[in-house]
C-alpha positions as CSV (number, residue, x, y, z in Angstrom):
1,X,-38.8,-56.9,-60.8
2,X,-35.1,-57.0,-60.0
3,X,-32.4,-56.6,-62.7
4,X,-29.3,-58.8,-62.9
5,X,-25.9,-57.6,-64.0
6,X,-22.4,-59.1,-64.1
7,X,-19.9,-58.1,-61.4
8,X,-16.2,-58.6,-62.2
9,X,-13.4,-59.0,-59.7
10,X,-9.8,-58.2,-60.4
11,X,-6.5,-58.5,-58.6
12,X,-5.3,-54.9,-59.0
13,X,-6.2,-54.3,-62.6
14,X,-9.8,-53.2,-62.3
15,X,-9.2,-49.6,-63.3
16,X,-7.3,-50.6,-66.4
17,X,-9.9,-53.1,-67.4
18,X,-12.8,-50.7,-67.0
19,X,-11.0,-48.0,-69.0
20,X,-10.6,-50.7,-71.7
21,X,-14.3,-51.7,-71.5
22,X,-15.3,-48.0,-71.7
23,X,-13.2,-47.6,-74.9
24,X,-15.1,-50.5,-76.4
25,X,-18.7,-49.8,-75.2
26,X,-18.4,-46.0,-74.9
27,X,-20.4,-44.1,-72.3
28,X,-19.3,-42.6,-69.0
29,X,-18.2,-44.2,-65.8
30,X,-20.5,-42.6,-63.2
31,X,-18.6,-43.9,-60.2
32,X,-15.1,-45.3,-59.5
33,X,-14.4,-45.5,-55.7
34,X,-11.2,-46.7,-54.1
35,X,-10.6,-48.7,-50.9
36,X,-8.7,-45.7,-49.5
37,X,-12.0,-43.6,-49.7
38,X,-13.9,-46.0,-47.4
39,X,-14.6,-44.8,-43.8
40,X,-12.9,-46.9,-41.1
41,X,-14.8,-50.1,-40.5
42,X,-15.3,-51.5,-37.0
43,X,-13.3,-54.6,-36.4
44,X,-11.2,-54.1,-39.6
45,X,-7.6,-53.1,-39.6
46,X,-6.6,-49.9,-41.4
47,X,-6.2,-50.2,-45.1
48,X,-2.5,-50.5,-46.1
49,X,-1.0,-48.0,-48.6
50,X,-0.6,-50.7,-51.3
51,X,-4.4,-51.4,-51.2
52,X,-5.7,-47.8,-50.9
53,X,-5.6,-47.1,-54.6
54,X,-7.4,-50.4,-55.6
55,X,-10.9,-50.0,-56.9
56,X,-13.6,-50.7,-54.3
57,X,-16.5,-50.3,-56.8
58,X,-16.9,-49.1,-60.4
59,X,-19.9,-49.2,-62.8
60,X,-20.2,-48.7,-66.5
61,X,-23.7,-48.5,-68.1
62,X,-23.8,-50.7,-71.2
63,X,-27.5,-50.2,-72.1
64,X,-30.7,-49.0,-70.4
65,X,-31.0,-52.5,-68.9
66,X,-27.4,-53.5,-68.4
67,X,-24.6,-52.3,-66.1
68,X,-21.1,-53.8,-66.0
69,X,-19.7,-53.5,-62.4
70,X,-16.5,-54.5,-60.8
71,X,-13.9,-54.1,-58.1
72,X,-10.4,-55.2,-57.2
73,X,-10.0,-57.9,-54.5
74,X,-8.9,-57.1,-51.0
75,X,-5.5,-58.9,-50.6
76,X,-5.7,-61.5,-47.8
77,X,-9.5,-61.6,-47.9
78,X,-10.3,-62.8,-51.4
79,X,-8.4,-65.1,-53.7
80,X,-8.9,-64.4,-57.4
81,X,-9.1,-67.3,-59.8
82,X,-9.1,-66.1,-63.4
83,X,-12.2,-67.4,-65.1
84,X,-14.2,-67.6,-61.8
85,X,-13.8,-64.0,-60.8
86,X,-17.3,-62.7,-61.3
87,X,-20.6,-62.6,-59.5
88,X,-24.2,-62.1,-60.6
89,X,-25.4,-58.8,-59.1
90,X,-29.1,-58.5,-58.4
91,X,-30.4,-54.9,-58.0
92,X,-33.7,-55.3,-56.0
93,X,-36.5,-52.8,-56.1
94,X,-37.2,-52.9,-52.4
95,X,-35.7,-53.9,-49.0
96,X,-38.2,-56.8,-48.9
97,X,-37.3,-58.0,-52.4
98,X,-33.6,-58.0,-51.5
99,X,-34.3,-60.0,-48.4
100,X,-36.5,-62.5,-50.2
101,X,-34.0,-63.1,-53.0
102,X,-31.1,-63.3,-50.6
103,X,-32.9,-65.8,-48.3
104,X,-34.1,-68.0,-51.2
105,X,-30.9,-68.0,-53.4
106,X,-28.5,-68.6,-50.4
107,X,-30.3,-71.8,-49.2
108,X,-27.6,-74.5,-49.1
109,X,-24.9,-72.0,-50.0
110,X,-22.3,-70.0,-48.1
111,X,-23.0,-66.5,-47.0
112,X,-19.9,-64.3,-47.4
113,X,-21.5,-61.0,-46.3
114,X,-24.8,-61.0,-44.5
115,X,-27.5,-58.6,-45.7
116,X,-26.9,-55.3,-43.9
117,X,-27.1,-51.5,-44.4
118,X,-23.9,-50.2,-45.8
119,X,-21.9,-47.0,-45.5
120,X,-22.8,-46.2,-49.2
121,X,-26.5,-46.2,-48.4
122,X,-27.5,-49.6,-49.8
123,X,-28.9,-52.8,-48.2
124,X,-26.4,-55.3,-49.5
125,X,-25.3,-59.0,-49.1
126,X,-23.1,-61.6,-50.9
127,X,-23.1,-65.4,-51.0
128,X,-22.0,-68.4,-53.0
129,X,-25.0,-70.6,-53.9
130,X,-25.1,-74.3,-53.5
131,X,-24.0,-74.7,-57.1
132,X,-20.8,-72.6,-56.6
133,X,-22.2,-69.4,-58.3
134,X,-21.2,-66.1,-56.6
135,X,-24.1,-63.7,-56.0
136,X,-24.7,-60.2,-54.7
137,X,-27.9,-58.4,-53.9
138,X,-28.2,-54.7,-53.6
139,X,-31.1,-52.4,-52.8
140,X,-30.3,-48.7,-53.2
141,X,-32.6,-47.1,-50.6
142,X,-33.4,-43.6,-52.1
143,X,-33.7,-42.2,-48.6
144,X,-30.1,-43.3,-47.7
145,X,-28.1,-42.5,-50.8
146,X,-24.7,-40.9,-50.4
147,X,-22.3,-39.6,-53.0
């Protein structure tokens, strides 16, 4: 069965926030990637210097079952509203489970990123459901993992 975690979105203070959360919960941050580390994306303009150091993705294990995840917003693409700057992130156990959850939970909602293979080796999609809740689904295909 899939696991569900909270995904927090910030407007440039993600690194500071996660260092604070790490000081509270302890543990190690296994990954903190920046927008400037992304490979060029087809159809997307180059990343500006003021955005390159923003956090693209970070994770902090809280327990064996729980992971706190987050990123900074991409200026011009996302508007952050404090108090509504989070998503529920579902980590699926298979490609098929990711598709099933995405297709069912997005009915009547707005897909913001269709399910697709990503440069980081996951099958990933995002949407806002018909109740206004932001969701992400991710399947980490073990045959495609990159680090």
